Backbone and ligand atoms as CSV (ligand in chain L), in Angstrom:
chain,resi,resn,atom,element,x,y,z
A,1,MET,N,N,-53.561,85.987,106.368
A,1,MET,CA,C,-52.741,86.928,105.591
A,1,MET,C,C,-52.783,88.312,106.254
A,2,SER,N,N,-51.640,88.893,106.561
A,2,SER,CA,C,-51.615,90.224,107.163
A,2,SER,C,C,-51.646,91.268,106.051
A,3,ARG,N,N,-51.969,92.499,106.404
A,3,ARG,CA,C,-52.085,93.550,105.391
A,3,ARG,C,C,-50.779,93.786,104.653
A,4,SER,N,N,-49.635,93.523,105.312
A,4,SER,CA,C,-48.358,93.789,104.666
A,4,SER,C,C,-48.036,92.779,103.562
A,5,ASP,N,N,-48.730,91.641,103.536
A,5,ASP,CA,C,-48.523,90.659,102.467
A,5,ASP,C,C,-49.247,91.071,101.188
A,6,LEU,N,N,-50.132,92.055,101.311
A,6,LEU,CA,C,-50.962,92.431,100.184
A,6,LEU,C,C,-50.246,93.445,99.298
A,7,LEU,N,N,-50.708,93.556,98.069
A,7,LEU,CA,C,-50.154,94.523,97.133
A,7,LEU,C,C,-50.677,95.913,97.446
A,8,ASN,N,N,-49.849,96.932,97.174
A,8,ASN,CA,C,-50.326,98.304,97.187
A,8,ASN,C,C,-50.702,98.682,95.765
A,9,LEU,N,N,-51.891,99.196,95.581
A,9,LEU,CA,C,-52.329,99.588,94.253
A,9,LEU,C,C,-52.923,100.986,94.306
A,10,VAL,N,N,-52.578,101.807,93.306
A,10,VAL,CA,C,-53.140,103.150,93.211
A,10,VAL,C,C,-54.199,103.139,92.115
A,11,VAL,N,N,-55.359,103.682,92.418
A,11,VAL,CA,C,-56.496,103.647,91.494
A,11,VAL,C,C,-56.780,105.057,90.991
A,12,ASP,N,N,-56.925,105.239,89.688
A,12,ASP,CA,C,-57.236,106.576,89.162
A,12,ASP,C,C,-58.712,106.672,88.771
A,13,SER,N,N,-59.134,107.859,88.318
A,13,SER,CA,C,-60.561,108.049,88.038
A,13,SER,C,C,-61.049,107.218,86.852
A,14,SER,N,N,-60.178,107.028,85.846
A,14,SER,CA,C,-60.611,106.230,84.690
A,14,SER,C,C,-60.923,104.788,85.103
A,15,ALA,N,N,-60.207,104.300,86.109
A,15,ALA,CA,C,-60.464,102.937,86.599
A,15,ALA,C,C,-61.817,102.874,87.320
A,16,ILE,N,N,-62.086,103.909,88.126
A,16,ILE,CA,C,-63.365,103.948,88.853
A,16,ILE,C,C,-64.522,104.031,87.860
A,17,ILE,N,N,-64.392,104.926,86.878
A,17,ILE,CA,C,-65.447,105.100,85.870
A,17,ILE,C,C,-65.622,103.813,85.065
A,18,GLY,N,N,-64.521,103.122,84.837
A,18,GLY,CA,C,-64.563,101.872,84.075
A,18,GLY,C,C,-65.124,100.689,84.843
A,19,GLY,N,N,-65.470,100.898,86.104
A,19,GLY,CA,C,-66.127,99.835,86.863
A,19,GLY,C,C,-65.213,99.030,87.765
A,20,PHE,N,N,-64.045,99.592,88.101
A,20,PHE,CA,C,-63.107,98.903,88.982
A,20,PHE,C,C,-63.759,98.517,90.322
A,21,LEU,N,N,-63.500,97.296,90.756
A,21,LEU,CA,C,-63.978,96.836,92.066
A,21,LEU,C,C,-62.795,96.395,92.914
A,22,PRO,N,N,-62.638,96.951,94.127
A,22,PRO,CA,C,-61.526,96.544,94.969
A,22,PRO,C,C,-61.668,95.100,95.438
A,23,GLU,N,N,-60.523,94.423,95.517
A,23,GLU,CA,C,-60.537,93.079,96.080
A,23,GLU,C,C,-59.890,93.149,97.457
A,24,GLU,N,N,-58.948,92.252,97.740
A,24,GLU,CA,C,-58.443,92.261,99.110
A,24,GLU,C,C,-57.117,92.996,99.294
A,25,ASP,N,N,-56.563,93.568,98.206
A,25,ASP,CA,C,-55.298,94.285,98.331
A,25,ASP,C,C,-55.503,95.668,98.961
A,26,ASN,N,N,-54.393,96.407,99.133
A,26,ASN,CA,C,-54.465,97.761,99.686
A,26,ASN,C,C,-54.592,98.756,98.537
A,27,TYR,N,N,-55.676,99.497,98.495
A,27,TYR,CA,C,-55.918,100.445,97.410
A,27,TYR,C,C,-55.827,101.875,97.919
A,28,PHE,N,N,-55.204,102.724,97.098
A,28,PHE,CA,C,-55.032,104.131,97.459
A,28,PHE,C,C,-55.429,105.012,96.290
A,29,THR,N,N,-55.826,106.239,96.617
A,29,THR,CA,C,-56.035,107.235,95.592
A,29,THR,C,C,-55.767,108.596,96.217
A,30,VAL,N,N,-55.899,109.672,95.410
A,30,VAL,CA,C,-55.735,111.022,95.958
A,30,VAL,C,C,-57.107,111.693,95.994
A,31,SER,N,N,-57.264,112.672,96.874
A,31,SER,CA,C,-58.593,113.264,97.087
A,31,SER,C,C,-59.141,113.950,95.834
A,32,GLU,N,N,-58.241,114.447,94.970
A,32,GLU,CA,C,-58.667,115.159,93.755
A,32,GLU,C,C,-59.484,114.276,92.807
A,33,VAL,N,N,-59.307,112.954,92.930
A,33,VAL,CA,C,-60.030,112.034,92.046
A,33,VAL,C,C,-61.547,112.179,92.234
A,34,ILE,N,N,-61.959,112.462,93.459
A,34,ILE,CA,C,-63.390,112.591,93.752
A,34,ILE,C,C,-64.025,113.669,92.870
A,35,ASP,N,N,-63.341,114.818,92.760
A,35,ASP,CA,C,-63.887,115.924,91.970
A,35,ASP,C,C,-63.749,115.681,90.475
A,36,GLU,N,N,-62.830,114.817,90.106
A,36,GLU,CA,C,-62.586,114.569,88.685
A,36,GLU,C,C,-63.659,113.684,88.069
A,37,ILE,N,N,-64.377,112.958,88.905
A,37,ILE,CA,C,-65.410,112.055,88.394
A,37,ILE,C,C,-66.743,112.803,88.289
A,38,GLY,N,N,-67.192,113.007,87.054
A,38,GLY,CA,C,-68.438,113.746,86.842
A,38,GLY,C,C,-69.652,112.834,86.920
A,39,ASP,N,N,-69.480,111.626,86.487
A,39,ASP,CA,C,-70.566,110.656,86.429
A,39,ASP,C,C,-71.044,110.291,87.848
A,40,GLU,N,N,-72.327,110.537,88.116
A,40,GLU,CA,C,-72.865,110.397,89.478
A,40,GLU,C,C,-72.735,108.982,90.063
A,41,SER,N,N,-73.037,107.983,89.247
A,41,SER,CA,C,-73.028,106.621,89.809
A,41,SER,C,C,-71.597,106.165,90.094
A,42,SER,N,N,-70.650,106.598,89.256
A,42,SER,CA,C,-69.242,106.264,89.515
A,42,SER,C,C,-68.758,106.955,90.784
A,43,LYS,N,N,-69.180,108.225,90.937
A,43,LYS,CA,C,-68.777,108.987,92.116
A,43,LYS,C,C,-69.338,108.334,93.387
A,44,GLU,N,N,-70.588,107.928,93.293
A,44,GLU,CA,C,-71.232,107.283,94.429
A,44,GLU,C,C,-70.469,106.012,94.821
A,45,ARG,N,N,-70.071,105.247,93.790
A,45,ARG,CA,C,-69.340,104.008,94.038
A,45,ARG,C,C,-68.002,104.298,94.723
A,46,LEU,N,N,-67.300,105.334,94.202
A,46,LEU,CA,C,-66.016,105.709,94.802
A,46,LEU,C,C,-66.214,106.110,96.264
A,47,LEU,N,N,-67.216,106.932,96.537
A,47,LEU,CA,C,-67.456,107.386,97.907
A,47,LEU,C,C,-67.767,106.206,98.823
A,48,TYR,N,N,-68.463,105.241,98.282
A,48,TYR,CA,C,-68.748,104.034,99.068
A,48,TYR,C,C,-67.446,103.307,99.429
A,49,PHE,N,N,-66.555,103.153,98.433
A,49,PHE,CA,C,-65.268,102.475,98.688
A,49,PHE,C,C,-64.433,103.253,99.712
A,50,LEU,N,N,-64.493,104.596,99.628
A,50,LEU,CA,C,-63.724,105.433,100.552
A,50,LEU,C,C,-64.300,105.329,101.962
A,51,ASN,N,N,-65.613,105.416,102.053
A,51,ASN,CA,C,-66.263,105.368,103.371
A,51,ASN,C,C,-66.077,104.016,104.050
A,52,SER,N,N,-66.045,102.960,103.238
A,52,SER,CA,C,-65.912,101.629,103.840
A,52,SER,C,C,-64.445,101.235,104.027
A,53,GLY,N,N,-63.539,102.147,103.659
A,53,GLY,CA,C,-62.121,101.887,103.882
A,53,GLY,C,C,-61.481,100.929,102.879
A,54,LYS,N,N,-62.208,100.636,101.785
A,54,LYS,CA,C,-61.655,99.751,100.745
A,54,LYS,C,C,-60.582,100.486,99.945
A,55,ILE,N,N,-60.762,101.791,99.785
A,55,ILE,CA,C,-59.760,102.630,99.131
A,55,ILE,C,C,-59.404,103.750,100.113
A,56,LEU,N,N,-58.104,103.993,100.293
A,56,LEU,CA,C,-57.665,105.034,101.222
A,56,LEU,C,C,-57.131,106.242,100.468
A,57,ILE,N,N,-57.411,107.428,100.992
A,57,ILE,CA,C,-56.899,108.676,100.418
A,57,ILE,C,C,-55.521,108.958,101.003
A,58,LYS,N,N,-54.572,109.284,100.128
A,58,LYS,CA,C,-53.238,109.644,100.594
A,58,LYS,C,C,-52.729,110.828,99.794
A,59,THR,N,N,-51.828,111.597,100.385
A,59,THR,CA,C,-51.220,112.729,99.695
A,59,THR,C,C,-49.781,112.363,99.366
A,60,PRO,N,N,-49.376,112.563,98.101
A,60,PRO,CA,C,-47.989,112.221,97.754
A,60,PRO,C,C,-47.002,113.201,98.392
A,61,ILE,N,N,-45.768,112.748,98.513
A,61,ILE,CA,C,-44.699,113.611,99.034
A,61,ILE,C,C,-44.427,114.710,98.000
A,62,GLU,N,N,-44.277,115.938,98.486
A,62,GLU,CA,C,-44.077,117.125,97.632
A,62,GLU,C,C,-42.897,116.957,96.663
A,63,LYS,N,N,-41.805,116.405,97.175
A,63,LYS,CA,C,-40.592,116.236,96.374
A,63,LYS,C,C,-40.853,115.266,95.203
A,64,THR,N,N,-41.595,114.203,95.475
A,64,THR,CA,C,-41.913,113.233,94.428
A,64,THR,C,C,-42.756,113.897,93.350
A,65,LEU,N,N,-43.722,114.694,93.782
A,65,LEU,CA,C,-44.612,115.384,92.843
A,65,LEU,C,C,-43.816,116.292,91.901
A,66,LYS,N,N,-42.817,116.960,92.450
A,66,LYS,CA,C,-41.970,117.834,91.615
A,66,LYS,C,C,-41.230,117.019,90.555
A,67,GLU,N,N,-40.685,115.885,90.973
A,67,GLU,CA,C,-39.952,115.016,90.039
A,67,GLU,C,C,-40.863,114.513,88.926
A,68,VAL,N,N,-42.053,114.073,89.312
A,68,VAL,CA,C,-42.994,113.516,88.339
A,68,VAL,C,C,-43.459,114.606,87.364
A,69,THR,N,N,-43.692,115.804,87.889
A,69,THR,CA,C,-44.106,116.922,87.037
A,69,THR,C,C,-43.023,117.208,85.995
A,70,LYS,N,N,-41.766,117.219,86.454
A,70,LYS,CA,C,-40.645,117.449,85.544
A,70,LYS,C,C,-40.620,116.362,84.466
A,71,ARG,N,N,-40.811,115.122,84.892
A,71,ARG,CA,C,-40.778,113.992,83.967
A,71,ARG,C,C,-41.872,114.101,82.906
A,72,SER,N,N,-43.064,114.536,83.308
A,72,SER,CA,C,-44.170,114.630,82.352
A,72,SER,C,C,-43.896,115.725,81.324
A,73,GLU,N,N,-43.128,116.740,81.739
A,73,GLU,CA,C,-42.763,117.797,80.781
A,73,GLU,C,C,-41.793,117.261,79.747
A,74,ILE,N,N,-40.933,116.339,80.161
A,74,ILE,CA,C,-39.968,115.741,79.233
A,74,ILE,C,C,-40.681,114.846,78.214
A,75,THR,N,N,-41.608,113.999,78.680
A,75,THR,CA,C,-42.286,113.087,77.755
A,75,THR,C,C,-43.333,113.822,76.925
A,76,GLY,N,N,-43.735,115.015,77.358
A,76,GLY,CA,C,-44.704,115.796,76.595
A,76,GLY,C,C,-46.149,115.364,76.787
A,77,ASP,N,N,-46.402,114.547,77.794
A,77,ASP,CA,C,-47.774,114.142,78.062
A,77,ASP,C,C,-48.488,115.234,78.849
A,78,THR,N,N,-49.714,115.526,78.433
A,78,THR,CA,C,-50.481,116.535,79.158
A,78,THR,C,C,-51.280,115.841,80.243
A,79,LEU,N,N,-50.828,116.005,81.464
A,79,LEU,CA,C,-51.501,115.354,82.578
A,79,LEU,C,C,-52.081,116.397,83.518
A,80,SER,N,N,-53.197,116.060,84.134
A,80,SER,CA,C,-53.796,116.950,85.130
A,80,SER,C,C,-53.001,116.835,86.426
A,81,ILE,N,N,-53.205,117.777,87.333
A,81,ILE,CA,C,-52.527,117.716,88.632
A,81,ILE,C,C,-52.929,116.433,89.358
A,82,THR,N,N,-54.166,116.002,89.142
A,82,THR,CA,C,-54.636,114.743,89.743
A,82,THR,C,C,-53.791,113.570,89.246
A,83,ASP,N,N,-53.590,113.527,87.924
A,83,ASP,CA,C,-52.792,112.453,87.323
A,83,ASP,C,C,-51.369,112.449,87.901
A,84,LEU,N,N,-50.790,113.645,87.979
A,84,LEU,CA,C,-49.415,113.761,88.481
A,84,LEU,C,C,-49.332,113.292,89.936
A,85,LYS,N,N,-50.354,113.620,90.714
A,85,LYS,CA,C,-50.367,113.198,92.121
A,85,LYS,C,C,-50.514,111.682,92.244
A,86,LEU,N,N,-51.320,111.098,91.364
A,86,LEU,CA,C,-51.516,109.646,91.393
A,86,LEU,C,C,-50.206,108.918,91.078
A,87,ILE,N,N,-49.495,109.411,90.056
A,87,ILE,CA,C,-48.220,108.796,89.686
A,87,ILE,C,C,-47.223,108.946,90.836
A,88,SER,N,N,-47.217,110.129,91.462
A,88,SER,CA,C,-46.320,110.371,92.599
A,88,SER,C,C,-46.624,109.431,93.752
A,89,LEU,N,N,-47.899,109.255,94.003
A,89,LEU,CA,C,-48.305,108.364,95.088
A,89,LEU,C,C,-47.855,106.925,94.807
A,90,ALA,N,N,-47.957,106.533,93.543
A,90,ALA,CA,C,-47.513,105.185,93.165
A,90,ALA,C,C,-46.021,105.022,93.425
A,91,LEU,N,N,-45.260,106.082,93.170
A,91,LEU,CA,C,-43.813,106.042,93.450
A,91,LEU,C,C,-43.569,105.958,94.950
A,92,ASP,N,N,-44.249,106.800,95.698
A,92,ASP,CA,C,-44.085,106.822,97.161
A,92,ASP,C,C,-44.377,105.452,97.766
A,93,LEU,N,N,-45.413,104.803,97.259
A,93,LEU,CA,C,-45.874,103.552,97.861
A,93,LEU,C,C,-45.304,102.321,97.174
A,94,ASP,N,N,-44.443,102.548,96.168
A,94,ASP,CA,C,-43.872,101.466,95.391
A,94,ASP,C,C,-44.989,100.533,94.896
A,95,SER,N,N,-45.964,101.133,94.224
A,95,SER,CA,C,-47.150,100.355,93.866
A,95,SER,C,C,-47.451,100.386,92.370
A,96,VAL,N,N,-48.413,99.592,91.993
A,96,VAL,CA,C,-48.906,99.503,90.623
A,96,VAL,C,C,-50.076,100.471,90.478
A,97,ILE,N,N,-50.220,101.096,89.302
A,97,ILE,CA,C,-51.381,101.972,89.072
A,97,ILE,C,C,-52.414,101.231,88.233
A,98,ILE,N,N,-53.647,101.314,88.664
A,98,ILE,CA,C,-54.741,100.791,87.848
A,98,ILE,C,C,-55.341,101.971,87.108
A,99,THR,N,N,-55.173,101.987,85.793
A,99,THR,CA,C,-55.617,103.123,84.988
A,99,THR,C,C,-55.918,102.702,83.561
A,100,GLU,N,N,-56.811,103.443,82.927
A,100,GLU,CA,C,-57.094,103.246,81.510
A,100,GLU,C,C,-56.513,104.417,80.712
A,101,ASP,N,N,-55.797,105.295,81.406
A,101,ASP,CA,C,-55.343,106.545,80.797
A,101,ASP,C,C,-53.961,106.373,80.170
A,102,TYR,N,N,-53.881,106.651,78.873
A,102,TYR,CA,C,-52.632,106.417,78.149
A,102,TYR,C,C,-51.507,107.333,78.622
A,103,GLY,N,N,-51.843,108.598,78.922
A,103,GLY,CA,C,-50.837,109.556,79.387
A,103,GLY,C,C,-50.207,109.120,80.694
A,104,ILE,N,N,-51.050,108.663,81.614
A,104,ILE,CA,C,-50.541,108.177,82.901
A,104,ILE,C,C,-49.644,106.964,82.677
A,105,GLN,N,N,-50.113,106.042,81.844
A,105,GLN,CA,C,-49.335,104.827,81.551
A,105,GLN,C,C,-47.960,105.181,81.007
A,106,ASN,N,N,-47.946,106.166,80.122
A,106,ASN,CA,C,-46.702,106.551,79.460
A,106,ASN,C,C,-45.692,107.148,80.438
A,107,VAL,N,N,-46.135,108.139,81.214
A,107,VAL,CA,C,-45.225,108.778,82.169
A,107,VAL,C,C,-44.814,107.780,83.259
A,108,ALA,N,N,-45.774,106.992,83.729
A,108,ALA,CA,C,-45.484,106.022,84.791
A,108,ALA,C,C,-44.424,105.027,84.334
A,109,SER,N,N,-44.520,104.584,83.085
A,109,SER,CA,C,-43.576,103.569,82.612
A,109,SER,C,C,-42.155,104.116,82.543
A,110,THR,N,N,-41.993,105.411,82.240
A,110,THR,CA,C,-40.642,105.977,82.209
A,110,THR,C,C,-40.057,106.092,83.619
A,111,LEU,N,N,-40.913,106.009,84.623
A,111,LEU,CA,C,-40.440,106.068,86.015
A,111,LEU,C,C,-40.351,104.671,86.625
A,112,GLY,N,N,-40.563,103.667,85.800
A,112,GLY,CA,C,-40.461,102.295,86.283
A,112,GLY,C,C,-41.661,101.824,87.078
A,113,ILE,N,N,-42.800,102.541,86.935
A,113,ILE,CA,C,-44.011,102.131,87.647
A,113,ILE,C,C,-44.830,101.241,86.716
A,114,ARG,N,N,-45.325,100.153,87.234
A,114,ARG,CA,C,-46.130,99.247,86.444
A,114,ARG,C,C,-47.594,99.706,86.438
A,115,CYS,N,N,-48.241,99.627,85.264
A,115,CYS,CA,C,-49.651,99.982,85.157
A,115,CYS,C,C,-50.440,98.747,84.758
A,116,LYS,N,N,-51.658,98.709,85.214
A,116,LYS,CA,C,-52.564,97.625,84.840
A,116,LYS,C,C,-53.867,98.250,84.403
A,117,SER,N,N,-54.516,97.667,83.397
A,117,SER,CA,C,-55.864,98.108,83.054
A,117,SER,C,C,-56.830,97.366,83.978
A,118,ILE,N,N,-58.065,97.812,84.004
A,118,ILE,CA,C,-59.043,97.146,84.883
A,118,ILE,C,C,-59.160,95.672,84.519
A,119,ARG,N,N,-59.135,95.409,83.238
A,119,ARG,CA,C,-59.256,94.034,82.769
A,119,ARG,C,C,-58.135,93.167,83.359
A,120,GLU,N,N,-56.916,93.707,83.325
A,120,GLU,CA,C,-55.765,92.957,83.870
A,120,GLU,C,C,-55.834,92.839,85.387
A,121,SER,N,N,-56.315,93.904,86.028
A,121,SER,CA,C,-56.336,93.875,87.493
A,121,SER,C,C,-57.402,92.916,87.998
A,122,GLY,N,N,-58.305,92.527,87.101
A,122,GLY,CA,C,-59.328,91.561,87.491
A,122,GLY,C,C,-58.880,90.119,87.327
A,123,ILE,N,N,-57.619,89.945,86.940
A,123,ILE,CA,C,-57.066,88.621,86.651
A,123,ILE,C,C,-57.280,87.638,87.800
A,124,LYS,N,N,-57.148,88.168,89.020
A,124,LYS,CA,C,-57.264,87.288,90.182
A,124,LYS,C,C,-58.605,86.563,90.248
A,125,LYS,N,N,-59.636,87.234,89.697
A,125,LYS,CA,C,-60.975,86.649,89.743
A,125,LYS,C,C,-61.075,85.410,88.874
A,126,THR,N,N,-60.238,85.332,87.844
A,126,THR,CA,C,-60.375,84.223,86.914
A,126,THR,C,C,-59.306,83.140,87.140
A,127,ILE,N,N,-58.551,83.284,88.223
A,127,ILE,CA,C,-57.571,82.236,88.540
A,127,ILE,C,C,-58.305,80.924,88.771
A,128,ASN,N,N,-57.788,79.877,88.187
A,128,ASN,CA,C,-58.321,78.550,88.488
A,128,ASN,C,C,-57.494,77.946,89.601
A,129,TRP,N,N,-58.172,77.465,90.592
A,129,TRP,CA,C,-57.462,76.897,91.732
A,129,TRP,C,C,-57.440,75.387,91.645
A,130,GLU,N,N,-56.392,74.820,92.179
A,130,GLU,CA,C,-56.406,73.384,92.384
A,130,GLU,C,C,-56.058,73.129,93.844
A,131,TYR,N,N,-56.442,71.994,94.322
A,131,TYR,CA,C,-56.269,71.665,95.733
A,131,TYR,C,C,-55.352,70.459,95.804
A,132,TYR,N,N,-54.381,70.538,96.690
A,132,TYR,CA,C,-53.432,69.421,96.744
A,132,TYR,C,C,-53.228,68.974,98.180
A,133,CYS,N,N,-52.952,67.718,98.309
A,133,CYS,CA,C,-52.735,67.122,99.618
A,133,CYS,C,C,-51.318,67.434,100.083
A,134,MET,N,N,-51.205,67.925,101.324
A,134,MET,CA,C,-49.883,68.248,101.850
A,134,MET,C,C,-49.097,66.988,102.195
A,135,GLY,N,N,-49.790,65.872,102.270
A,135,GLY,CA,C,-49.114,64.619,102.583
A,135,GLY,C,C,-48.646,63.904,101.332
A,136,CYS,N,N,-49.614,63.332,100.591
A,136,CYS,CA,C,-49.248,62.489,99.447
A,136,CYS,C,C,-49.227,63.247,98.122
A,137,LYS,N,N,-49.526,64.571,98.146
A,137,LYS,CA,C,-49.483,65.432,96.947
A,137,LYS,C,C,-50.571,65.133,95.911
A,138,LYS,N,N,-51.544,64.325,96.267
A,138,LYS,CA,C,-52.645,64.063,95.337
A,138,LYS,C,C,-53.371,65.380,95.037
A,139,ILE,N,N,-53.770,65.571,93.767
A,139,ILE,CA,C,-54.430,66.814,93.358
A,139,ILE,C,C,-55.938,66.600,93.241
A,140,TYR,N,N,-56.666,67.545,93.793
A,140,TYR,CA,C,-58.132,67.512,93.722
A,140,TYR,C,C,-58.610,68.738,92.967
A,141,SER,N,N,-59.698,68.615,92.221
A,141,SER,CA,C,-60.236,69.776,91.521
A,141,SER,C,C,-61.205,70.553,92.413
A,142,LYS,N,N,-61.708,69.912,93.436
A,142,LYS,CA,C,-62.601,70.587,94.376
A,142,LYS,C,C,-61.986,70.576,95.769
A,143,ASN,N,N,-62.385,71.580,96.557
A,143,ASN,CA,C,-61.844,71.674,97.910
A,143,ASN,C,C,-62.396,70.566,98.804
A,144,LYS,N,N,-61.519,69.968,99.572
A,144,LYS,CA,C,-61.900,68.988,100.582
A,144,LYS,C,C,-61.163,69.356,101.854
A,145,LYS,N,N,-61.672,68.930,102.993
A,145,LYS,CA,C,-60.995,69.240,104.260
A,145,LYS,C,C,-59.711,68.415,104.393
A,146,VAL,N,N,-59.840,67.124,104.156
A,146,VAL,CA,C,-58.674,66.248,104.275
A,146,VAL,C,C,-58.608,65.294,103.080
A,147,CYS,N,N,-57.405,64.790,102.838
A,147,CYS,CA,C,-57.174,63.889,101.712
A,147,CYS,C,C,-57.893,62.550,101.930
A,148,GLN,N,N,-58.567,62.101,100.859
A,148,GLN,CA,C,-59.275,60.821,100.904
A,148,GLN,C,C,-58.319,59.653,101.111
A,149,ASP,N,N,-57.109,59.801,100.555
A,149,ASP,CA,C,-56.159,58.689,100.579
A,149,ASP,C,C,-55.360,58.608,101.877
A,150,CYS,N,N,-54.848,59.774,102.350
A,150,CYS,CA,C,-53.933,59.710,103.486
A,150,CYS,C,C,-54.392,60.528,104.689
A,151,GLY,N,N,-55.458,61.296,104.526
A,151,GLY,CA,C,-56.003,62.036,105.663
A,151,GLY,C,C,-55.260,63.314,106.004
A,152,SER,N,N,-54.260,63.713,105.159
A,152,SER,CA,C,-53.530,64.961,105.426
A,152,SER,C,C,-54.370,66.164,105.015
A,153,LYS,N,N,-53.906,67.363,105.429
A,153,LYS,CA,C,-54.616,68.603,105.109
A,153,LYS,C,C,-54.527,68.920,103.614
A,154,ILE,N,N,-55.591,69.520,103.079
A,154,ILE,CA,C,-55.618,69.950,101.682
A,154,ILE,C,C,-55.321,71.442,101.619
A,155,LYS,N,N,-54.442,71.846,100.703
A,155,LYS,CA,C,-54.148,73.265,100.493
A,155,LYS,C,C,-54.522,73.675,99.081
A,156,ARG,N,N,-54.645,75.003,98.902
A,156,ARG,CA,C,-55.059,75.520,97.612
A,156,ARG,C,C,-53.898,76.235,96.935
A,157,ARG,N,N,-53.798,76.137,95.608
A,157,ARG,CA,C,-52.804,76.915,94.863
A,157,ARG,C,C,-53.370,77.229,93.484
A,158,PRO,N,N,-52.893,78.316,92.821
A,158,PRO,CA,C,-53.387,78.609,91.492
A,158,PRO,C,C,-52.961,77.511,90.523
A,159,ARG,N,N,-53.835,77.171,89.600
A,159,ARG,CA,C,-53.471,76.170,88.609
A,159,ARG,C,C,-53.035,76.883,87.338
A,160,TYR,N,N,-51.818,76.653,86.935
A,160,TYR,CA,C,-51.319,77.284,85.717
A,160,TYR,C,C,-51.463,76.307,84.569
A,161,THR,N,N,-52.190,76.720,83.549
A,161,THR,CA,C,-52.381,75.794,82.416
A,161,THR,C,C,-51.777,76.365,81.147
L,1,ZN,ZN,ZN,-52.996,62.567,100.701
């Protein structure tokens, strides 16, 4: 899987404080989030993700920030400059925001940006996989290298129940 196949996700401070853990997608945040986190262990965790390149710092485009600021004035949500930058970055990157913050969710939704809570963003961890034979389509509950029946390769897919 190349990096371009992965989702772009913007992470805010409430997600970091809430225990967000990056998986294999592309995660972004703005530098102001670092100062917004008062809790030492959360800050340490964020710095670790930044240093290891799991989360990347980006600056939103100035024009986008102006639009988002205007929008937040219309909805009447009181957002910090950090929040406004995060929403702008999500627009720039055409990405989903991971946040527990109601104000961000509200303004983001009026701009057509999708928000996920940490609980929802962890959905991938609880996917049940099934394994199927590329030859005879037999389904296995456990991974095998090759099909017992026909010897074809086994592939994995999410099991929807
Ligand atoms: Zn088979």
